[in-house]
C-alpha positions as CSV (number, residue, x, y, z in Angstrom):
1,M,0.0,0.0,0.0
2,T,2.8,2.4,0.9
3,I,4.7,1.6,-2.2
4,E,1.6,2.2,-4.3
5,L,1.1,5.6,-2.7
6,R,4.7,6.5,-3.4
7,E,4.3,5.5,-7.0
8,Y,1.1,7.5,-7.3
9,F,2.7,10.7,-5.9
10,K,5.5,10.2,-8.4
11,S,3.2,9.7,-11.4
12,S,2.4,12.5,-13.8
13,K,-0.2,13.6,-16.2
14,S,-0.7,16.3,-18.9
15,A,-0.9,19.8,-17.5
16,S,-3.7,20.7,-19.9
17,P,-6.6,20.0,-17.5
18,L,-5.2,22.4,-15.0
19,A,-4.8,25.1,-17.7
20,V,-8.5,24.7,-18.7
21,F,-9.6,24.7,-15.1
22,R,-7.6,27.9,-14.4
23,I,-9.2,29.7,-17.4
24,G,-12.7,28.6,-16.4
25,F,-12.2,29.5,-12.8
26,G,-10.7,32.9,-13.5
27,L,-13.5,33.9,-16.0
28,M,-16.2,32.7,-13.6
29,M,-14.8,34.7,-10.7
30,L,-14.5,37.8,-12.9
31,Y,-18.2,37.4,-13.9
32,S,-19.2,36.9,-10.3
33,I,-17.4,40.0,-9.0
34,M,-18.6,42.2,-11.8
35,R,-22.2,41.0,-11.3
36,F,-21.9,41.9,-7.6
37,Y,-20.8,45.4,-8.6
38,F,-23.3,46.1,-11.3
39,M,-26.2,44.8,-9.2
40,G,-25.3,47.3,-6.5
41,W,-24.9,44.6,-3.9
42,I,-21.5,46.0,-2.6
43,E,-23.2,49.1,-1.3
44,K,-26.4,47.3,-0.2
45,V,-24.7,44.5,1.7
46,Y,-21.4,45.8,2.9
47,I,-21.6,49.6,3.2
48,N,-25.1,50.7,4.0
49,P,-25.9,48.4,7.0
50,K,-25.3,49.9,10.5
51,F,-24.3,46.5,11.9
52,H,-22.7,43.4,10.3
53,F,-23.2,39.9,11.5
54,K,-19.8,38.1,11.8
55,Y,-18.8,34.5,12.0
56,Y,-17.9,33.0,15.3
57,G,-14.2,33.6,15.9
58,F,-14.0,36.3,13.2
59,E,-15.7,39.1,15.1
60,W,-12.4,41.0,15.0
61,I,-12.6,41.4,11.2
62,P,-12.9,45.2,10.7
63,D,-15.5,46.7,8.4
64,L,-14.0,48.8,5.6
65,G,-16.9,51.0,4.5
66,E,-16.3,52.5,1.1
67,F,-12.9,50.8,1.0
68,T,-14.7,47.5,0.4
69,Y,-14.7,48.5,-3.3
70,I,-10.9,48.0,-3.1
71,L,-11.4,44.4,-2.1
72,F,-13.7,43.8,-5.0
73,F,-11.2,45.6,-7.3
74,I,-8.4,43.3,-6.1
75,C,-10.7,40.2,-6.7
76,A,-11.5,41.4,-10.3
77,I,-7.8,42.2,-11.2
78,T,-6.5,38.9,-9.8
79,S,-9.3,37.0,-11.6
80,I,-8.0,38.4,-14.9
81,M,-4.4,37.5,-13.9
82,I,-5.5,34.0,-12.9
83,T,-7.2,33.5,-16.3
84,L,-4.1,34.6,-18.1
85,G,-1.8,32.7,-15.8
86,L,0.2,35.9,-15.1
87,K,2.1,35.9,-11.8
88,Y,-0.2,33.0,-10.9
89,K,1.1,32.3,-7.4
90,L,0.7,35.9,-6.3
91,S,-2.6,36.4,-8.0
92,I,-4.3,33.3,-6.5
93,I,-3.0,34.2,-3.0
94,L,-4.4,37.7,-3.3
95,F,-7.7,36.4,-4.7
96,F,-8.1,34.0,-1.8
97,C,-7.3,36.6,0.8
98,S,-9.6,39.3,-0.7
99,F,-12.5,37.0,-1.5
100,T,-12.4,35.3,1.9
101,Y,-12.2,38.7,3.6
102,I,-15.3,39.8,1.8
103,E,-17.2,36.7,2.9
104,L,-16.1,37.2,6.5
105,L,-17.5,40.8,6.5
106,E,-21.2,39.8,6.5
107,K,-22.6,36.4,7.5
108,T,-26.1,37.0,6.2
109,V,-25.0,36.4,2.6
110,Y,-23.5,33.0,3.3
111,L,-24.0,30.6,0.4
112,N,-22.5,27.2,-0.1
113,H,-20.9,28.2,-3.4
114,Y,-19.2,31.2,-1.8
115,Y,-17.7,28.9,0.8
116,F,-16.7,26.5,-2.1
117,I,-14.9,29.3,-3.9
118,S,-13.0,30.2,-0.8
119,I,-11.7,26.7,0.0
120,L,-11.1,26.0,-3.7
121,S,-9.0,29.1,-4.1
122,F,-7.0,28.1,-1.0
123,L,-6.4,24.7,-2.6
124,L,-5.4,26.3,-5.9
125,I,-2.5,28.1,-4.1
126,F,-0.7,24.7,-4.0
127,L,-1.5,23.5,-7.5
128,P,0.5,24.4,-10.6
129,L,-2.4,25.8,-12.7
130,N,0.1,28.0,-14.6
131,A,2.1,24.9,-15.8
132,A,0.7,25.2,-19.3
133,F,-0.8,27.9,-21.6
134,S,0.0,30.8,-19.3
135,F,1.8,34.2,-19.5
136,D,4.2,32.8,-16.9
137,N,5.3,30.3,-19.5
138,L,5.5,33.0,-22.1
139,I,7.8,35.1,-19.9
140,S,10.1,32.2,-19.0
141,N,9.8,30.7,-22.5
142,T,9.1,27.3,-21.0
143,K,6.1,25.1,-20.6
144,E,5.4,22.1,-18.3
145,T,3.9,19.3,-20.3
146,K,3.5,17.1,-17.3
147,V,2.4,17.7,-13.7
148,P,1.9,15.4,-10.7
149,S,-1.3,13.3,-11.0
150,W,-2.5,14.3,-7.6
151,T,-2.7,17.9,-8.6
152,I,-5.5,17.1,-11.0
153,D,-7.1,14.4,-8.9
154,C,-7.5,16.5,-5.8
155,L,-9.8,18.8,-7.7
156,K,-12.0,15.8,-8.6
157,L,-11.9,14.8,-4.9
158,L,-13.1,18.2,-3.7
159,L,-16.0,18.1,-6.1
160,A,-16.9,14.6,-5.1
161,I,-16.9,15.6,-1.4
162,V,-19.3,18.4,-2.2
163,Y,-21.7,16.2,-4.2
164,I,-21.6,13.2,-1.8
165,Y,-22.1,15.2,1.3
166,A,-25.0,17.1,-0.4
167,G,-26.6,13.8,-1.3
168,I,-26.2,12.3,2.2
169,A,-27.8,15.5,3.7
170,K,-30.9,14.9,1.6
171,I,-31.5,11.5,3.2
172,N,-33.9,12.9,5.8
173,T,-37.7,12.7,6.4
174,D,-38.5,16.2,5.3
175,W,-36.8,15.8,1.9
176,L,-37.7,12.2,1.0
177,I,-40.9,11.5,2.8
178,E,-42.6,14.9,2.9
179,A,-40.9,16.3,-0.3
180,M,-40.2,19.4,1.7
181,P,-39.3,22.2,1.0
182,L,-39.6,21.5,-2.7
183,K,-43.4,21.1,-2.3
184,L,-43.6,24.7,-1.1
185,W,-41.2,26.2,-3.6
186,L,-42.4,24.4,-6.7
187,T,-46.1,25.1,-6.2
188,S,-45.2,28.8,-6.1
189,K,-43.7,28.6,-9.6
190,Y,-47.2,28.7,-11.3
191,D,-46.1,31.7,-13.4
192,L,-43.4,29.7,-15.3
193,P,-44.4,29.3,-19.0
194,I,-45.7,25.9,-20.0
195,I,-44.6,23.9,-17.0
196,G,-45.6,26.2,-14.1
197,E,-49.4,26.1,-14.1
198,Y,-49.8,22.4,-14.3
199,F,-46.5,20.5,-14.0
200,M,-45.2,22.3,-10.9
201,Q,-48.4,21.7,-9.0
202,Q,-48.3,17.9,-9.2
203,V,-47.3,16.1,-6.0
204,W,-45.5,13.4,-7.9
205,V,-43.3,16.0,-9.5
206,H,-42.3,17.2,-6.0
207,Y,-41.3,13.7,-5.0
208,L,-39.6,13.0,-8.3
209,M,-37.4,16.0,-7.9
210,S,-36.7,15.3,-4.2
211,W,-35.6,11.7,-4.8
212,G,-34.0,12.6,-8.1
213,G,-31.9,15.4,-6.4
214,M,-30.7,13.0,-3.8
215,L,-29.7,10.3,-6.3
216,Y,-28.1,12.8,-8.6
217,D,-25.8,14.1,-5.9
218,L,-24.8,10.7,-4.7
219,S,-24.1,9.3,-8.2
220,I,-22.7,12.2,-10.3
221,P,-19.1,11.9,-9.0
222,F,-19.0,8.3,-10.1
223,L,-20.7,8.9,-13.5
224,L,-18.1,11.6,-14.2
225,L,-15.2,9.5,-12.9
226,F,-15.6,6.6,-15.4
227,K,-15.1,7.1,-19.1
228,R,-18.1,5.0,-20.2
229,T,-20.5,7.1,-18.2
230,R,-18.7,10.5,-18.3
231,K,-20.6,12.1,-21.2
232,F,-23.9,11.1,-19.7
233,G,-22.8,12.3,-16.4
234,F,-21.8,15.7,-17.8
235,F,-25.1,15.9,-19.6
236,M,-26.9,15.4,-16.3
237,V,-24.7,18.1,-14.7
238,V,-25.7,20.6,-17.4
239,F,-29.3,19.6,-17.4
240,F,-29.7,19.5,-13.6
241,H,-28.0,22.9,-13.0
242,A,-29.6,24.6,-15.9
243,F,-33.0,23.4,-14.7
244,T,-32.4,24.5,-11.1
245,R,-31.2,27.9,-12.4
246,V,-34.5,28.4,-14.1
247,L,-36.4,27.5,-11.0
248,F,-34.4,29.1,-8.3
249,P,-32.3,32.3,-8.0
250,I,-29.0,30.7,-7.0
251,G,-26.6,33.0,-8.7
252,V,-23.5,31.7,-10.3
253,F,-23.6,28.3,-8.6
254,P,-24.8,26.3,-11.6
255,I,-22.1,27.8,-13.8
256,V,-19.4,27.1,-11.2
257,M,-20.4,23.4,-11.0
258,I,-20.7,22.9,-14.7
259,I,-17.3,24.4,-15.5
260,S,-15.7,22.7,-12.6
261,S,-17.0,19.3,-13.8
262,L,-14.9,19.5,-16.9
263,I,-11.9,18.5,-14.8
264,F,-13.1,14.9,-15.0
265,F,-12.6,14.7,-18.8
266,D,-9.3,13.2,-20.0
267,E,-6.3,15.2,-21.2
268,K,-7.2,14.8,-24.9
269,F,-10.4,16.8,-24.3
270,H,-8.5,19.6,-22.5
271,T,-5.7,19.6,-25.1
272,R,-8.3,20.2,-27.8
273,V,-9.8,23.0,-25.9
274,I,-6.4,24.7,-25.4
275,N,-5.5,24.2,-29.1
276,F,-8.8,25.7,-30.1
277,I,-8.1,28.8,-28.0
278,K,-4.6,29.0,-29.2
279,N,-5.6,28.8,-32.9
280,S,-8.3,31.4,-32.3
281,L,-5.8,33.8,-30.7
282,F,-3.1,33.2,-33.3
283,K,-5.6,34.0,-36.1
284,F,-7.0,37.1,-34.3
285,F,-3.6,38.6,-33.5
286,Q,-2.0,37.2,-36.6
287,C,1.1,36.1,-34.6
288,K,3.4,33.1,-35.1
289,K,3.7,30.2,-32.7
290,R,6.8,30.3,-30.6
291,E,8.7,27.1,-29.7
292,K,9.2,26.8,-25.9
293,L,11.4,24.6,-23.9
294,E,9.4,21.7,-22.6
295,V,9.9,20.6,-19.0
296,E,8.3,18.1,-16.6
297,R,7.6,18.6,-13.0
298,K,8.9,15.4,-11.6
299,S,8.7,16.0,-7.9
300,T,6.4,17.6,-5.4
301,N,7.3,19.5,-2.3
302,K,6.5,17.2,0.7
303,I,5.2,20.2,2.7
304,T,2.7,20.9,0.0
305,I,1.4,17.4,0.0
306,V,1.1,17.5,3.8
307,I,-0.9,20.8,3.7
308,V,-3.2,19.4,1.0
309,L,-3.8,16.2,3.0
310,I,-4.6,18.2,6.1
311,F,-7.0,20.4,4.0
312,F,-8.9,17.3,2.8
313,I,-9.1,15.8,6.3
314,I,-10.7,19.0,7.5
315,Q,-13.1,19.0,4.5
316,L,-14.2,15.4,5.5
317,I,-14.6,16.2,9.2
318,V,-16.2,19.6,9.3
319,P,-19.5,18.5,7.6
320,L,-19.9,15.8,10.3
321,R,-19.8,18.1,13.3
322,Y,-23.6,18.3,13.5
323,N,-23.5,14.9,15.1
324,L,-22.2,16.5,18.3
325,Y,-25.5,18.3,18.8
326,P,-28.9,16.7,19.8
327,G,-32.1,17.5,17.9
328,N,-33.0,18.5,14.4
329,I,-30.1,20.2,12.7
330,M,-32.4,22.2,10.4
331,W,-34.1,23.6,13.5
332,H,-31.1,24.5,15.7
333,E,-28.6,24.9,12.8
334,Q,-25.6,23.9,14.8
335,G,-23.2,22.4,12.3
336,Y,-25.4,23.4,9.4
337,R,-23.1,25.8,7.6
338,F,-20.0,24.5,5.7
339,S,-21.6,21.0,5.4
340,W,-23.0,21.2,1.9
341,R,-26.6,21.2,3.0
342,V,-28.0,22.8,-0.2
343,M,-31.5,24.2,-0.3
344,L,-32.8,21.7,2.4
345,M,-35.1,24.0,4.4
346,E,-37.6,26.8,4.3
347,K,-37.7,28.7,7.5
348,I,-39.8,31.7,8.3
349,G,-39.3,33.5,11.6
350,Y,-40.5,36.5,13.6
351,S,-38.3,37.7,16.5
352,T,-38.8,40.7,18.8
353,F,-36.5,41.9,21.5
354,K,-37.3,43.3,24.9
355,I,-34.9,45.6,26.7
356,E,-35.5,45.5,30.5
357,Q,-33.9,48.2,32.6
358,E,-32.6,48.0,36.1
359,N,-35.7,49.9,37.5
360,G,-38.0,47.2,36.0
361,R,-39.1,49.3,33.0
362,Y,-38.9,47.8,29.6
363,F,-39.4,48.5,25.9
364,Y,-39.4,46.6,22.6
365,V,-36.8,47.2,19.9
366,K,-37.7,48.3,16.4
367,N,-35.4,45.9,14.4
368,E,-35.7,48.1,11.3
369,D,-33.8,50.9,13.2
370,H,-30.7,48.7,13.4
371,L,-31.0,46.1,10.6
372,T,-31.7,46.0,6.9
373,S,-34.8,44.1,5.8
374,Y,-32.6,41.2,4.6
375,Q,-30.6,41.1,7.8
376,E,-33.8,41.1,9.9
377,K,-35.2,38.2,7.9
378,Q,-32.0,36.1,8.3
379,M,-31.7,37.0,12.0
380,S,-35.3,36.0,12.8
381,F,-34.7,32.2,12.5
382,Q,-31.0,31.6,13.0
383,P,-29.8,31.1,16.6
384,D,-26.3,32.6,16.3
385,F,-27.8,35.6,14.6
386,I,-30.3,36.1,17.4
387,L,-27.6,35.9,20.0
388,E,-25.2,38.2,18.2
389,Y,-27.9,40.8,17.6
390,A,-28.9,40.6,21.3
391,H,-25.3,41.4,22.3
392,Y,-25.2,44.2,19.8
393,L,-28.4,45.7,21.3
394,G,-26.8,45.4,24.8
395,E,-23.8,47.4,23.7
396,F,-25.9,49.9,21.8
397,Y,-28.1,50.8,24.7
398,K,-25.2,50.7,27.2
399,K,-23.6,53.5,25.1
400,K,-27.0,55.3,25.5
401,G,-26.4,55.3,29.2
402,M,-28.5,52.3,30.2
403,D,-26.6,50.1,32.6
404,N,-27.4,46.6,33.9
405,I,-30.0,46.0,31.2
406,K,-31.3,42.6,30.1
407,V,-32.2,41.5,26.6
408,F,-34.9,38.9,26.0
409,A,-36.0,37.5,22.7
410,D,-39.5,36.4,21.8
411,S,-39.1,34.3,18.7
412,F,-41.4,32.1,16.6
413,V,-40.2,30.0,13.7
414,S,-41.8,27.7,11.1
415,L,-39.7,25.0,9.5
416,N,-40.6,23.3,6.2
417,G,-44.3,24.0,6.4
418,R,-44.8,23.1,10.0
419,K,-46.9,25.3,12.3
420,S,-44.9,28.2,13.8
421,Q,-43.7,27.5,17.3
422,R,-41.6,29.3,19.9
423,F,-37.9,29.2,19.1
424,V,-36.0,30.9,21.9
425,D,-36.6,30.6,25.7
426,P,-38.2,34.0,26.4
427,D,-37.1,34.0,30.0
428,I,-33.4,33.8,29.3
429,N,-31.3,37.0,29.4
430,L,-29.3,36.6,26.2
431,L,-26.6,39.0,27.5
432,E,-25.6,36.3,30.0
433,I,-25.0,33.8,27.2
434,K,-21.7,33.8,25.2
435,D,-21.5,32.2,21.8
436,S,-19.5,29.0,21.7
437,F,-19.4,25.6,20.1
438,R,-21.5,24.2,23.0
439,N,-25.0,23.1,22.5
440,K,-27.4,26.1,22.5
441,E,-29.8,24.9,25.3
442,W,-31.7,28.2,25.1
443,I,-33.1,27.1,21.8
444,L,-36.3,25.3,22.5
445,P,-36.6,21.8,20.9
446,L,-38.7,21.2,17.8
447,K,-41.9,19.7,19.1
448,N,-43.1,17.7,16.0
449,E,-39.9,15.9,14.9
């Protein structure tokens, strides 16, 4: 076994799949950043709010105000540099740092594919994506025809982890037995042409898509992995993500998954793609091909391999941490994020906060005075948001001269069509509770499991 692993880490493959992946990744990121800018979301999400929800452990991340535009500018420039393979190592490090910083600024906009981009860009720091068809090659007048096999296979592994964990997460009563929350979402799509008025209203369609989604996630890595089923698997990737894009507003996620899935194709496919781009560029700029010195990357830094192995161990463990907490994960949401639980729940909440003063007087907070409408919506049903907001209110009114106040939350939440029920213990002063990885006992259990 040890000998086989050593031989594997010494083996090499064509560098063309990494080059195609680099170009696709760079263009997708540029599109995503420009989309954020032109939609006006930078100002709406990161500049206008009076208060920003932060991830546990990253509360120290400072808000940048108008300077947030600089972060997006860095992301855009480095995306172009990544696409071109220009100063690749520097550009991918800067992209990872700036993109991740943006994500840490505001927790309300957490999405699985943003998290995927952050961890993927971290992994790409250690992969030679500029080994072929890059400006770095042009400057050095060399090209690497071969790269270590693991540098390509680890991208496949990361995609497989995402899909398989997403499929496992769908094996629950709400998704398979009740067809929730698809039953709620699909019936609301009555305005879609042709399929909306009749097709989306059928119960059998809701169950078909629920079970189909679970089976798709669990099988697609294996369909893409084997040559006989690869074309069918890629067709399913395109069809599935195109269809979900029509039904749901999930941004660039479908494009990210479609382009990323190309890494499963063999080197002949990627070589044809690169040759097509090369020939198009040569014809457009009317330039001649230059002969480059061909080299092969025969060895890999052991430290790099160790870092990548630790990275994947973390990716395998983190999605399983929800097992440390009792109760329904979709209710208490402890261990929900970063675990590839994609579109599994529909929660509606309403939370009000009571400030009780030392003399016994009290008043209720107008959430709209402190939060945007989207922040208030997200806060209303997520435990860590409720606790963080309560502490913010405590600090806010302390600065107003109110000492020894107490903050109570009266919260009601509905999960996947269930009747609304009390979410937070209304008798607990939330200022006495500090956020941690411990079980949030102040969250009342879901009654009808």
